[in-house]
Structure formats: C-alpha cells, structure tokens
Backbone as a ProteinNet text record, in pm:
[ID]
protein_1_A
[PRIMARY]
XXXXXXXXXXXXXXXXXXXXXXXXXXXXXXXXXXXXXXXXXXXXXXXXXXXXXXXXXXXXXXXXXXXXXXXXXXXXXXXXXXXXXXXXXXXXXXXXXXXXXXXXXXXXXXXXXXXXXXXXXXXXXXXXXXXXXXXXXXXXXXXXXXXXXXXXXXXXXXXXXXXXXXXXXXXXXXXXXXXXXXXXXXXXXXXXXXXXXXXXXXXXXXXXXXXXXXXXXXXXXXXXXXXXXXXXXXXXXXXXXXXXXXXXXXXXXXXXXXXXXXXXXXXXXXXXXXXXXXXXXXXXXXXXXXXX
[TERTIARY]
13289.9	13400.6	13445.1	13568.3	13620.2	13678.2	13674.5	13725	13864.6	13950.6	14088.3	14118.1	14156.7	14189.1	14310.5	14298.7	14410.1	14511.3	14633	14739.2	14756.8	14774.2	14791.8	14931.7	14936	15065.5	15123.3	15248.3	15314.9	15276.6	15228.4	15196.5	15323.8	15315.6	15432.8	15433.7	15546	15559.7	15646.4	15603	15680.5	15806.4	15912.4	16035.3	16012.9	16039.6	16016.7	16150.1	16152.4	16272.3	16235.3	16305.2	16278.3	16336	16249.8	16293.7	16394.1	16491.5	16590	16527.1	16569	16522	16570.7	16497.6	16530.8	16671.5	16713.4	16847.9	16953.3	16930	17025.7	17030.8	16911.7	16906.9	16988	16974	17050	17198.3	17237.8	17379.5	17432.9	17348.7	17391.6	17409.7	17313.8	17324.1	17446.8	17474.1	17590.5	17718.5	17719.7	17839.3	17859.9	17747.8	17759.1	17808.7	17756.9	17798.9	17945.8	17984.7	18121.6	18224.3	18182.4	18279.1	18273.2	18195.3	18191.2	18321.8	18369.3	18493.1	18466	18550.6	18529.3	18536.3	18447.8	18443.2	18556	18635.4	18747.3	18698.2	18754.7	18718.3	18826.4	18784	18875.3	18879.5	18990	18997.2	18967.8	19010.1	18986.1	18836.7	18762.8	18618.6	18550.9	18595.1	18539.3	18566.8	18691.1	18728	18649.9	18627.6	18553.9	18409.9	18346.6	18208	18200.4	18296.3	18295.5	18319.5	18417.6	18448.2	18334.2	18268.5	18153.5	18039.2	18015	17909.8	17943.8	18072	18113.5	18105.5	18134	18121.5	17976.3	17884.9	17742.7	17700.3	17743.7	17707.2	17769.5	17887.4	17952.3	17883.7	17817.3	17748.7	17597.7	17552	17407.8	17355.3	17247	17183.6	17050.9	17018	16892.1	16794.2	16666.5	16562.8	16553.1	16433.8	16409.3	16444.3	16486.8	16511.6	16380.2	16387.5	16507.4	16584.7	16717.1	16806.6	16848.1	16796.7	16843	16830.3	16713.8	16693.9	16780.7	16801.3	16890.1	17033.4	17081.1	17215.6	17229.2	17129.3	17135.7	17139.1	17055.3	17056.1	17187.4	17240.7	17366.7	17479.6	17488.2	17590.4	17575.8	17451.7	17428	17476	17449	17493.1	17645.6	17712	17859	17914.8	17862.6	17911.2	17884.4	17773.1	17741.8	17846	17885.4	17987.8	18120.5	18161.5	18289.3	18287.9	18175.2	18165.8	18175.9	18123.4	18135.5	18281.5	18357.4	18500.1	18572.9	18540.6	18607.2	18577.2	18451.6	18412.9	18476.4	18479.3	18533.5	18685.2	18749.3	18895.5	18947.4	18927.7	18967.9	19118.9	19196.4	19341.8	19401.3	19337.9	19390.8	19375.3	19258.9	19232.9	19317.5	19433.5	19524.9	19494	19587.4	19567.4	19566.9	19657.1	19662.7	19531.2	19484.9	19358	19243.2	19236.4	19126.8	19125.9	19245.3	19251.7	19215	19260.9	19230	19080.1	19019.3	18874.3	18798	18840.6	18771.9	18779.6	18898.5	18913.1	18827	18827.4	18747.8	18598.9	18553.9	18412.6	18373.3	18461.4	18432.6	18417.2	18506.2	18498.5	18371.3	18338.3	18217.3	18093.1	18091.7	17976	17957.4	18067.7	18059.2	18002.3	18052.8	18005	17856.3	17814.8	17674.5	17585.2	17634.1	17555.5	17538.9	17645	17632.7	17527.5	17527.6	17427.1	17287.1	17277.2	17146.8	17097.2	17188.9	17150.4	17108	17185.2	17150.3	17017.8	16996.2	16871.3	16753	16773.8	16667.1	16632.2	16736.5	16712.2	16637.4	16682.4	16616.3	16471.8	16451.3	16316.5	16225.8	16280.7	16201.4	16162.3	16256.2	16225.9	16119.8	16132.9	16033.8	15896.2	15892.9	15765	15702.5	15785.3	15734.8	15679.8	15754.5	15708.2	15579.3	15570.9	15450	15329.8	15351.9	15242.2	15197.3	15293.7	15258.3	15189.4	15236.2	15173.8	15030.3	15010.1	14874.8	14783.1	14836.9	14756.7	14719.9	14815.9	14787.8	14678.9	14690.6	14591.5	14454.1	14452.2	14323.8	14261.6	14343.6	14292.1	14240.8	14310.9	14266.9	14134.4	14119.3	13994.3	13879	13903.7	13799.9	13761.8	13861.3	13834.7	13753.7	13787.4	13713.9	13569.4	13550.7	13414.5	13334.1	13399.4	13332.2	13290.1	13380.3	13349.5	13233.2	13234.8	13125.8	12993.6	12997.2	12874.6	12817.2	12903.4	12856	12797.3	12864.3	12814.3	12680.5	12670.4	12544.5	12431.5	12461.7	12358.9	12312.9	12408.1	12373	12290.5	12330.5	12255.7	12116.6	12106.7	11974.7	11879.5	11925.5	11840.2	11804	11902.1	11875.6	11778.8	11791.6	11704.3	11558.5	11532.1	11394.7	11336	11409.8	11358.7	11348.4	11443	11439.2	11317.9	11290	11173.2	11043.9	11035.6	10916.8	10902.9	11012.4	11008.8	10980.4	11035	11008.7	10862	10802.1	10658.5	10576.6	10615.2	10545.5	10563.8	10681.1	10707.4	10622.2	10614.6	10534.3	10387.2	10338.7	10198.5	10170.9	10258.4	10241.4	10249	10339.1	10353.5	10228.4	10172	10049.4	9933.1	9927.2	9820.3	9831.9	9953.4	9974.1	9934.2	9968.3	9930.2	9777.9	9708.8	9564	9501.8	9560.7	9509.1	9530.4	9644.7	9674.1	9585	9543.3	9462.9	9313.1	9272.1	9129.8	9090.7	8963.9	8913	8886.5	8918.4	8901.7	8755.5	8698.1	8559.4	8557	8435.7	8419.7	8466.4	8429.9	8468.2	8620.1	8680.5	8826.3	8897.6	8839.8	8900.1	8876.6	8762.4	8728.7	8814.9	8827.1	8902.7	9048.8	9081.5	9219.9	9258.9	9161.8	9191.9	9271.8	9243.7	9314.4	9462.3	9486.6	9625.5	9701.2	9630.8	9693.8	9725.5	9633.7	9657.3	9771.9	9777.6	9887.4	10021.2	10025.3	10150.1	10190.3	10092.4	10121.7	10175	10113.3	10160	10300.8	10330.3	10465	10567.8	10531.6	10625.1	10649.3	10543.1	10557.7	10639.3	10617.3	10692.3	10840.2	10867.3	11006.6	11075.2	11001.6	11057.5	11093.4	11002.7	11029.3	11149.5	11159	11271.4	11403.6	11400	11520.4	11559.6	11458.5	11484	11545.6	11496.5	11551.5	11697.2	11725.7	11864.1	11954.8	11903.3	11982.7	12009.8	11909.6	11928.6	12028.6	12019.5	12114.9	12257.3	12270.6	12402.7	12451.1	12359.5	12396.1	12441.6	12374.3	12415.1	12557	12586.1	12720	12823.8	12786.3	12878.7	12906.8	12802.1	12819.8	12901.8	12872.8	12950	13095.1	13116.4	13253	13326.5	13255.8	13317.9	13359.2	13273.6	13305.7	13429.4	13435.9	13549.4	13679.1	13669.4	13788.6	13840.6	13748.1	13788.5	13850.6	13794.2	13847.3	13989.6	14013.6	14146.2	14246.8	14203.5	14293.1	14332.2	14238.1	14268.3	14343.3	14324.4	14389	14534.4	14568.3	14702.8	14814.1	14806.5	14915.5	14924.9	14811.5	14815.1	14883.3	14855.9	14920.6	15070.5	15109.4	15252.4	15320.6	15254.5	15310.9	15320.6	15219.7	15222.2	15337.6	15357	15466.5	15601.8	15618.4	15744.7	15769.5	15666.3	15681.6	15713.3	15648	15674.9	15817.5	15866.3	16003.4	16102.5	16080.2	16168.7	16165.3	16047	16034.3	16109	16099.3	16170.7	16322.1	16368.1	16511.4	16561.9	16484.4	16525.3	16534	16434.8	16435.4	16547.9	16581	16690.6	16825.3	16836.8	16962.5	16968.6	16877.1	16878.3	17002.8	17048.2	17169.4	17144.4	17255	17242.4	17256.4	17263.7	17269.1	17411.5	17508.8	17647.2	17708.5	17678.5	17727.8	17879.9	17939.1	18083.9	18155.3	18103.9	18164.1	18152.5	18036.4	18015.2	18098.3	18109.3	18188	18335.5	18388	18528.5	18555.8	18464.9	18481.6	18480.8	18389.2	18381.2	18503.3	18551.9	18673	18791.6	18803.4	18912.8	18899.2	18777.4	18754.9	18786.4	18753	18783.2	18934.5	19008.8	19154.4	19212.8	19158.3	19207.4	19183.4	19063.7	19032.1	19118.3	19132.6	19215.8	19360.6	19409.7	19548.5	19569.4	19476.9	19494.7	19481.3	19411.4	19397.8	19514.6	19562.9	19668	19807.1	19834.6	19968.4	20014.2	19931.5	19978.2	20006.4	19930.4	19953.2	20087.8	20117.5	20245	20362.2	20344	20452	20474.2	20361.2	20375.4	20448.4	20423.4	20490.7	20639.4	20674.6	20815.6	20889	20822.5	20887.1	20909.6	20818.9	20832.7	20947.2	20959.8	21066.2	21204	21217.3	21349.3	21395.6	21302	21341.2	21382
5137.4	5187.6	5319.7	5327.7	5450.6	5544.9	5677.4	5781.8	5821.5	5816.4	5856.4	5985.1	6086.2	6216	6203.6	6271.8	6269.2	6376.3	6336.3	6434.1	6532.8	6659.1	6765	6761.2	6784.3	6792.1	6933.9	6947.5	7078.1	7157.7	7281.4	7369.5	7424.5	7430.3	7487.7	7638.9	7692.6	7836.6	7900.3	8022.1	8096.6	8153.2	8152.1	8212.3	8361.7	8408.6	8550.4	8619	8745	8826.6	8933.4	8936.5	9033	9168.6	9267.4	9402.4	9452.4	9520.5	9579.2	9688.4	9698.7	9809.8	9940.7	10047.2	10177.2	10220.7	10197.7	10237.7	10159.6	10024.9	9942	9980.4	10020.2	10060.3	10186.7	10283.5	10406.7	10380.9	10292.6	10260.5	10195.7	10108.4	10042.4	10143.1	10239	10341.3	10428.6	10463.9	10547	10475.7	10343	10267.6	10261.4	10243.8	10241.2	10375	10485.1	10618.5	10643.1	10593.8	10618.9	10549.2	10441.8	10365.3	10395.3	10495.5	10532.3	10599.2	10566.6	10625.9	10764.6	10858.1	10993.6	10993.5	11075.3	11085.2	11176	11126.4	11205.9	11302.4	11420.5	11524.1	11529.3	11518.5	11525.5	11669.5	11739.8	11879.7	11898.4	11801.2	11814.1	11810.4	11725.7	11718.8	11848.5	11901.8	12028.4	12139.4	12143.8	12246.4	12228.9	12104.5	12078.9	12126.6	12095	12140.7	12293.5	12355.7	12501.5	12567.3	12516.7	12577.8	12556.8	12440.6	12417.8	12513.6	12532.8	12626.3	12768.3	12805.6	12940.8	12958.7	12852.1	12861.8	12888.4	12820.9	12843.3	12985.2	13030.4	13165	13272.3	13242.6	13341.7	13361.8	13258.6	13268.4	13284.1	13295.7	13307.8	13440.3	13433.2	13553.1	13576.7	13702.7	13740.9	13787.8	13785.2	13822.2	13972.2	14021.3	14163.5	14242.8	14371.3	14455.3	14483.2	14519.9	14554.3	14430.9	14449.4	14339.6	14342	14436.7	14454.5	14326.1	14263.5	14141.3	14027.8	14023.1	13920.3	13938.7	14063.8	14091.2	14048.1	14079.2	14044.2	13893.1	13820.5	13673.8	13615.9	13675.3	13626.8	13641.7	13751.8	13772	13670.1	13642.3	13542.2	13404.6	13370.5	13240.7	13231.4	13339.5	13340	13319.3	13391.6	13378.3	13238.8	13178.2	13042.1	12942.7	12955.7	12867	12885.5	13009.5	13036.8	12990.4	13004.1	12956.5	12804.8	12736.6	12591.1	12549.6	12621.4	12592.1	12620.3	12732	12769.4	12670.4	12620.7	12525.6	12388.3	12345.6	12213.2	12209.9	12320.8	12324.9	12443.1	12438.6	12554.2	12575.9	12468.9	12483.8	12522	12477	12505.1	12652.5	12710.2	12850.7	12938.9	12977	13056.5	13205.2	13283.1	13427.2	13493.9	13449.5	13509.9	13485.7	13361.6	13328.3	13408.2	13412.5	13483	13631.1	13693.8	13836.7	13861.2	13774	13790.4	13778	13679.3	13660.6	13778.6	13825.7	13938.9	14064.3	14091.1	14208.6	14196.8	14078	14059.1	14073.6	14010.4	14021	14165.3	14237.1	14376.9	14460.1	14436.4	14511.8	14478.4	14349.4	14308.9	14360.3	14350	14397.7	14547.7	14621.7	14766.3	14799.3	14728.9	14752.7	14719.9	14606.4	14568.5	14658.5	14699.4	14792.1	14927	14970	15094.1	15077.5	14963	14938.1	14929.7	14868.7	14861.7	15001.8	15086.9	15224	15300.9	15284.8	15353.4	15302.7	15173	15115.6	15161.3	15171.8	15222.7	15366.8	15447.9	15586.7	15591.6	15507.4	15501.5	15454.2	15355.2	15303.8	15410.2	15490.5	15597.8	15701.8	15733.9	15830.3	15774.3	15647.5	15585.4	15584.1	15551.5	15550.5	15688.8	15792.1	15929.4	15968.5	15936.1	15968.9	15894.5	15770	15692.8	15751	15796.9	15858.7	15988.6	16069.6	16195	16168	16066.1	16030.3	15981.6	15903.5	15856.3	15973.6	16074.7	16192.6	16270.8	16283.8	16352.1	16277.6	16147.5	16068	16079.5	16088.5	16106.4	16240.5	16347.8	16479.6	16481.6	16415.2	16409.4	16334.8	16227.9	16153	16235.5	16305.8	16391.4	16503	16561.5	16668.6	16616.2	16498.1	16440.2	16409.5	16355.1	16327.2	16456.2	16562.5	16691.6	16744.3	16733.8	16781.1	16702.4	16570.4	16488.8	16524.6	16548	16582.1	16715.2	16815.3	16945.6	16935.6	16864.2	16847.3	16775.5	16671	16596.2	16685.8	16767.9	16855.6	16960.2	17020.6	17121.2	17059.1	16942.1	16876.4	16834.5	16792.5	16752.7	16870.9	16986.2	17106.2	17154	17153.8	17198.9	17105.8	16976.8	16880.1	16903.3	16939.7	16965.7	17084.7	17195.5	17315.1	17291.7	17214	17187	17101.2	17000.2	16916	16998	17087.2	17172.1	17264.9	17326.7	17416.9	17341.5	17221.8	17141.4	17102.7	17078.6	17050.4	17168.4	17289.2	17409.7	17428.4	17402	17414.8	17315.2	17192.3	17090.5	17130.2	17187.6	17229.5	17344.5	17445.3	17558.1	17512.7	17420.3	17371	17295	17216.4	17143.6	17239.3	17344	17443.4	17516.5	17549.5	17619.4	17530	17401.2	17310	17295.3	17294.8	17284.1	17406.2	17526.1	17647.6	17645	17592.6	17587.8	17488.3	17383.1	17279.2	17313.2	17403.9	17438.9	17520.9	17503.8	17583.4	17726.3	17822	17963.6	18005.3	18067.9	18115.7	18249.1	18293	18419	18535.3	18533.3	18644.2	18647	18526.9	18522.7	18577.6	18547.6	18604.3	18753.6	18794.8	18935.6	19017.8	18971.4	19050	19001.8	18891.6	18842	18794.9	18755	18713.6	18582.7	18494.2	18365.5	18384.6	18472	18499.3	18558.3	18643.8	18705.2	18598.8	18507.7	18403.4	18311.8	18280.2	18195.4	18265.3	18395.4	18470.2	18480.7	18502.9	18511.3	18376.6	18266.8	18133.7	18106.2	18151.8	18130.6	18210.5	18337.8	18419.5	18357.6	18311.8	18248.6	18120.2	18042.9	17918.9	17947.9	18048.8	18084.3	18135.1	18209.4	18260.8	18145.9	18047.3	17931.9	17852.8	17838.1	17764.4	17838.2	17970.5	18049.4	18033.5	18034.5	18014.8	17877.6	17777.6	17642.3	17638.1	17701	17704.7	17775.5	17886.6	17961.6	17878.6	17806.1	17724	17610.1	17553.5	17447.8	17502.4	17622.3	17684.5	17721.6	17768.7	17803.7	17680.1	17568.3	17442.4	17405.6	17410.9	17376.8	17472	17598.3	17696.3	17667.5	17635.5	17605.5	17477.9	17376.5	17251.7	17276.8	17357.3	17390.5	17467.6	17559.1	17635.6	17545.4	17448.4	17354.3	17272.1	17228.7	17146.9	17227.9	17354.3	17439.4	17459.6	17486.7	17502.6	17374.3	17261.1	17132	17110.9	17141.3	17124.7	17219.2	17340	17436.3	17389.7	17335.8	17286.8	17153.8	17078	16947.1	16957.3	17060.2	17071.2	17069.1	17150.7	17142.4	17005.5	16937.2	16803	16705.6	16719.9	16632.8	16658.5	16785.9	16819.4	16760.4	16773.4	16718.6	16566.8	16501.7	16356	16313.3	16385.3	16352.2	16365.4	16471.2	16492.6	16381.9	16347.2	16242.9	16108	16076.7	15948.1	15943.8	16055.6	16059.6	16041.9	16110.6	16096.1	15953.6	15894.2	15756.9	15659.8	15680.5	15593.6	15608.9	15731.5	15754.7	15686.6	15694	15629.5	15477.9	15422	15276.9	15234.2	15320.5	15288.5	15291.6	15374	15387.2	15296.9	15201.5	15111.6	15024.1	14984.2	14904.7	14760	14690.5	14549.9	14464.6	14333	14243	14216.4	14298.9	14293.4	14154.7	14086.9	13950.9	13948.3	14048.7	14049.5	14066.9	14156.3	14178.9	14052.4	13991.6	13872.2	13754.3	13741.9	13631.6	13647.8	13769.1	13793.9	13760.9	13801.4	13773.7	13623.4	13551	13406.3	13334.1	13379	13318.1	13337	13456.2	13482.4	13396.3	13382.7	13299.3	13152.7	13106.1	12967.7	12945	13040.9	13027.2	13027.2	13112.9	13118.3	12986.1	12930.3	12803.9	12690.8	12685.4	12580	12591	12714.6	12734.8	12694.9	12733.3	12706.4	12558.3	12482.8	12338.8	12262.5	12308.1	12234.1	12260.9	12378.6	12411.9	12325.3	12306.7	12219.8	12078.4	12027.3	11891.7	11880.1	11980.8	11976.9	11989.5	12070.3	12082.8	11952.1	11882.3	11755	11653.4	11655	11562.4	11593.1	11721.2	11754.6	11711.3	11723.3	11678.2	11527.9	11451.9	11306.4	11267.3	11337.5	11304.1	11331.9	11433.7	11470.4	11369.6	11298.6	11198.9	11070.9
17982.5	17899	17954.5	17988.2	18053.1	17946.9	17979	17886.5	17927.2	17830.5	17858.1	17782.8	17852.3	17783.9	17695.5	17578.8	17483.1	17520.9	17506.2	17539.9	17424.8	17462.2	17359.7	17301.6	17170.8	17105.1	17112.6	17081.1	17083.4	16957.9	16980.5	16867	16804.7	16672.5	16603.5	16623	16656.7	16680	16571.3	16534.9	16436.3	16500.1	16424.6	16481.4	16502.4	16615.4	16650.8	16672	16629.6	16653.1	16752.6	16856.2	16962.2	16924.1	16932.3	16898.4	17000.7	16950.1	17039.4	17122.2	17241.4	17324.9	17264.3	17293.3	17233.3	17270.1	17394.1	17435.5	17359.6	17348.3	17276.7	17128.6	17074.3	16933.4	16910.1	17001	16987.6	16997.9	17089.4	17103.9	16977.1	16915.5	16792.6	16680.1	16668.9	16564.5	16585.5	16712	16741.3	16704.7	16730.3	16697	16545.5	16473.2	16328.3	16274.1	16332.1	16288.2	16321.6	16435.7	16480.9	16391.1	16330.2	16252.3	16103	16065.1	15923.6	15882.9	15765.6	15717.6	15659.6	15683.5	15629.3	15476.1	15416.9	15270.8	15224.1	15135.1	15084.9	14976.7	14974.6	14877.5	14770.6	14647.8	14535.2	14485.6	14502.9	14459.9	14312.4	14229.2	14086.4	14053.5	14127	14104.2	14148.2	14261.9	14310.3	14208.9	14160.9	14063.4	13933.8	13891.8	13768	13780	13892.6	13911.2	13912.1	13979.9	13989.2	13854	13780.8	13650.5	13551.1	13557.3	13469.3	13502.1	13632.3	13673	13630.8	13644.9	13604.2	13453.2	13378.6	13233.1	13193.3	13261.3	13233.5	13272.1	13389.6	13435.2	13346.9	13290.3	13206	13072.8	13024	12894.2	12910.4	13033.4	13057.8	13003.3	12925.9	12870.8	12940.2	12953.2	13016.8	12909.9	12944.3	12849.1	12828.9	12834.4	12813.1	12938.4	12922	13038.9	13112.2	13238.9	13315.7	13362.2	13376.6	13412.2	13559.6	13636.1	13774.3	13854.9	13850.8	13929	13876	13745.5	13688.2	13739.2	13743.5	13793.8	13939.6	14019.7	14162.9	14181.1	14107.8	14118.8	14067	13960.8	13904.7	14006	14076.7	14179.3	14292.2	14329.8	14434.4	14388	14262.3	14209.6	14205.3	14165.1	14161.9	14302.5	14398.4	14536.9	14590.3	14549.6	14593.8	14541.5	14415.6	14358.5	14430	14452.6	14519.2	14664.4	14731.5	14869.9	14876	14774.7	14770.8	14757.7	14675	14661	14792.1	14853.4	14978.9	15089.4	15094.2	15198.6	15174.7	15048.7	15017.8	15023.6	14989	14984.6	15066.7	15198.8	15279.8	15282.6	15275.5	15283.8	15148.5	15041.4	14908.4	14872	14909.7	14878	14968.3	14920.8	15000.6	14994.4	15049.1	15058.9	14921.6	14833.9	14699.8	14625	14631.1	14565.2	14625.1	14757.7	14825.3	14789.5	14789.7	14756.4	14609.5	14522.5	14380.4	14355.4	14418.4	14402.4	14460.3	14576.1	14640.6	14553.6	14496.6	14411.3	14285.3	14226.8	14105.4	14134.6	14243.9	14279.3	14309.3	14376.2	14407.6	14280.7	14183.2	14057.6	13980.3	13972.6	13900.2	13970.9	14103.9	14180.1	14161.5	14161.3	14140.8	14003.4	13900.4	13763.6	13750.4	13803.9	13793.3	13877.3	13994.5	14077.3	14007.6	13937.8	13859.9	13750.4	13687.9	13584.3	13645	13761.4	13829	13863	13913.4	13944.3	13820.9	13712.7	13587.7	13533.3	13545.3	13496.2	13581.4	13713	13799.1	13764.2	13737.3	13696.3	13564.3	13470	13339.9	13354	13438.7	13460.2	13520.9	13613.2	13673.1	13568.8	13479.6	13372.4	13278.2	13242.6	13154.2	13219.6	13348.8	13420.8	13422.6	13445.7	13446.4	13309.3	13203.1	13067.9	13034.5	13074.5	13047.2	13121.3	13245.3	13321	13254.4	13211.5	13143.4	13010.9	12939.8	12812.7	12834.7	12939.2	12970.2	13004.7	13075	13108.5	12982.5	12889.3	12762.5	12685	12678.2	12606	12671.6	12805	12875.7	12839.1	12838.1	12801.7	12658.4	12568.3	12429.2	12416.4	12492.9	12488.8	12544.2	12653.9	12711.3	12614.2	12548.5	12453	12333.8	12286.9	12174.4	12213.3	12333.4	12380.4	12395.4	12443.8	12456.6	12320.1	12222.5	12087.1	12027.2	12042.3	11990.1	12056.5	12186.6	12259	12210.5	12189.6	12142.6	12002.1	11913	11776.7	11778.2	11859.5	11869	11919.6	12020.7	12076.9	11974.7	11903.3	11803.1	11691	11643.2	11535.8	11582.3	11708.6	11760.3	11764.4	11817.7	11824.6	11684	11593.5	11457.6	11386.9	11413	11346.8	11384.2	11509.5	11551.6	11475.5	11469.8	11400.4	11250	11193.6	11049.9	11016	11098.7	11072.2	11079.3	11176.9	11189.1	11068.6	11028.4	10913.9	10784.2	10772.6	10653.6	10645.6	10761.2	10762.9	10715.5	10756.1	10710.6	10560.7	10511.4	10367.7	10289.5	10336.1	10266.7	10265	10376.6	10384.3	10287.3	10282.4	10191.6	10045.6	10016.2	9880	9837.1	9927.3	9896	9874.9	9958.6	9943.6	9809	9768.3	9642.1	9524.4	9535.5	9428	9417.4	9530.8	9527	9459.2	9492.1	9429	9278.3	9235.4	9093.4	9021	9088.6	9024.9	9024.1	9112.3	9116.4	8993	8951	8840.1	8885.7	8799.8	8833.3	8810.5	8912	8899.3	8826.3	8792.2	8720.8	8805.6	8933.6	9020.6	9041.7	9052.7	9070	8946.8	8825.1	8705.4	8698.1	8751.1	8743.9	8838	8958.9	9058.7	9073.7	9019.5	9028.5	9167.2	9248.5	9386.7	9392.1	9301.7	9303.2	9270.7	9175	9139.6	9257.1	9332.1	9449.5	9553.8	9576.7	9677.1	9635.9	9506.5	9458.5	9476.4	9445.3	9461.1	9607.8	9696.7	9840.6	9891	9843.3	9883.8	9835.2	9712.1	9658.2	9736.5	9768.7	9847.3	9984.9	10048.4	10180.6	10170.7	10063.1	10044	10021.4	9937.2	9911.8	10038.3	10119.4	10245	10339.3	10346.3	10432.3	10380.3	10250.3	10193.8	10217.3	10206.5	10236.1	10382.2	10468.3	10611.7	10636.4	10564.2	10579.2	10534.8	10422.2	10374.3	10473.6	10530.1	10628.1	10753.2	10797.2	10916.8	10889.3	10769.8	10733.6	10729	10667.3	10661.5	10801.1	10886.2	11023.7	11101.2	11075.3	11141.3	11101.5	10971.2	10924.3	10983	10996.1	11052.9	11200.2	11275.1	11417.7	11436.9	11356.5	11365.6	11328.1	11221.9	11181.6	11288.9	11355.8	11463.6	11579.7	11611.3	11719.8	11683.4	11559.3	11516.1	11509.6	11468.9	11467.2	11608.8	11700.9	11841.4	11895.1	11855	11898.2	11847.1	11719.9	11662.2	11727.4	11758.5	11823.6	11963.8	12035.6	12171.1	12167.7	12060	12049.5	12005.5	11928.3	11870.6	11975.9	12083.1	12183	12249.4	12263	12320.1	12224.8	12094.5	11995.2	11992.5	11999.4	12000.7	12124.3	12239.1	12362.6	12354.7	12296.4	12282.2	12191.6	12080.6	11989	12058.3	12135	12207.4	12308.6	12384.8	12487	12424.2	12313.7	12248.1	12193.1	12141.3	12091.1	12205.8	12318	12433.5	12487.2	12488.7	12537.7	12446.8	12316.5	12221.8	12237.2	12260.4	12279.3	12406.2	12513.7	12638.3	12620.3	12554.6	12533.8	12440.2	12343.7	12252.1	12323.4	12427.5	12501.4	12623.8	12634.3	12749.3	12747.9	12865.7	12880	12838.8	12803.3	12767.8	12894.1	12876.2	12991.6	13039.6	12994.7	13043.9	13028.2	12920.1	12903.5	12887.7	12822.2	12804.2	12937.2	13019	13151.4	13235.9	13236.3	13318	13266.6	13135.4	13079.5	13113.5	13102.8	13136	13282.4	13370.5	13513.7	13539.8	13477	13499	13442.7	13329.1	13272.5	13366.3	13423.6	13517.8	13642.4	13693.7	13812.4	13782.5	13665	13627.7	13626.1	13571.9	13568.8	13709.9	13796.9	13935	14006.8	13989.5	14056.7	14000.8	13870.1	13809.5	13855.2	13866.6	13908.2	14052.8	14140	14282.5	14313.6	14226.5	14247.9	14186.4	14072.4	14002.6	14058.9	14111.1	14159.6	14275.6	14382.6	14492.1	14445.1	14350.5	14300.4	14230.1	14149.1	14076.4	14171	14278	14375.8	14448.8	14478.3	14546.2	14460.1	14330.4	14241.6	14230.2	14229.5	14223.1	14347.3	14464	14587.4	14585.9	14530.8	14522.6	14431.6	14318.9	14224.4	14283.2	14366.8	14421.9	14522.3	14589.6	14686.9	14616.1
[MASK]
++++++++++++++++++++++++++++++++++++++++++++++++++++++++++++++++++++++++++++++++++++++++++++++++++++++++++++++++++++++++++++++++++++++++++++++++++++++++++++++++++++++++++++++++++++++++++++++++++++++++++++++++++++++++++++++++++++++++++++++++++++++++++++++++++++++++++++++++++++++++++++++++++++

C-alpha cells in the first residue's frame, strides 16, 4: 500500500491594511490642512463676549483691603478683553475707537495707580504704627514681669523672717503658759521670782509680736512702693498705647474703597464704544444696499 501525500489547502488570510509611509502621510495631512475653509468671525459675537466680560468686570467687587493687587489684576483683565476685540476685529477698530479706548484706559489706570500709591502709603503707616504698638506692648509686658518678680522676691524674703519670728513667738507663748500652769512654791511666793519670770516672758512675747506687726507692715509698704513705681513707669506706656491705637483706628477708618463706581463707569463706556464700533459699519452697509 503506497502513501500519497495530501495536498495543502489555502489558509484564510485576514484583510490587511498597509500603513502609509511617513512621507505620504505628511503629504496627506498637508493636503487636508490646505483645503480647510477659513473660519469666519462674527463681529456681533465678538462684541457680545466682550461686553459681557466688561459687564462682569464693571460690577466685580473685591474683598478686604488692601486692593492694590486686585486693581492690578483688574487692569490686566480689561486689557485682555480689549486686545481680544482688537485681534478679532482689526479693521473694525478704527482710529477714533482706538484713541477713545486709549484715553479711557489711561485715565482709569492713572486713577487706580493713584489709589495704589495712596494705599501703599497708608499700608506703610499702618505697618509702622503696628510695629510701634508691638514694641509698647513688649515694654509693658517686661515691666509687668519685673514688677511681679520684685514682689515675689520681697514676699519670699519676708516670709522666711516672719516664719522664724512666729516660731519664736509660739515658743515664748508656750513657755509663759507653762509658767502660769505650774504650782507656785513657797520660795517663789516668798521672793516673787515666778511673777518676775512671767512678766519677763510677757514683755518678750509682746516685743516679738510688735516686731512681727512691724515686719508685716514693712512688707506691705515695700510691696506698695514697688506697685507705685510700676504704675508710674507704666503710665507713659499706656498713654502711648492709647494714642497709637487711636491713630491706627483713624487710618483704617480712612482706608480707600475698591473703586467700584470708577471701574463700573469705565466698563460701561467701553461697552458703548465696542457696541458702536461694531454696529455702525453694519448700518452703513445696509444703507448702501438700499440705495442700489
């Protein structure tokens, strides 16, 4: 029995797409780009976007002062809107429009720069007053700490001597009580020695008690003297602090506002200029059509 080889069948192949060569691909992209139609610019849409942006900028409010950085950013935003109009409609923005916008921007920039300068001056004054006020408060704190330290030291020294003297008084008082409680002997009644000892103990006890009272009064006097000196040295600092706080309050009360009225007026004028420069050429074109 002979072997006959089987013939192979055709394998199914997937449809393949040959990638374009890089050069051919670039040529195809260039051709596609070359045949794109130019995008038409609608002046009314440009004017609408600009006027809406100016309306927002005209009513924009700023938070707490200082407003210097807000003013600078606001001017940049205004110039950005106007540059967009100028770039999109270079032929429409004529000489009259350009001069009017330039004059208005110059006036607004001058006004805001003056406010920025005034605010910087005001801010410098406030910073100076705050630094001086902080120095006054530091001196007052140091003076108070010094006064407390002196009072503490005086009371500590006095407390030691008072405790020692009080101990002597307690000992003398106990000794006197023992003498009073003891029975009197015949010789003590005869010579009166016990009475003498009791009287000597009482005199010594009274002397110690007087000394204690004097030391207590001396302590109060020394503490009072320290406090009087403290109040005398503190008074000019308190007066200076009161003056600085009043000046600081006056400066803050006289701070400038965020110039919303000035900015709104400028934006309203710019909106009218843009609307006029866009609408006038259209109306002229319509009149020319009607005459033909």
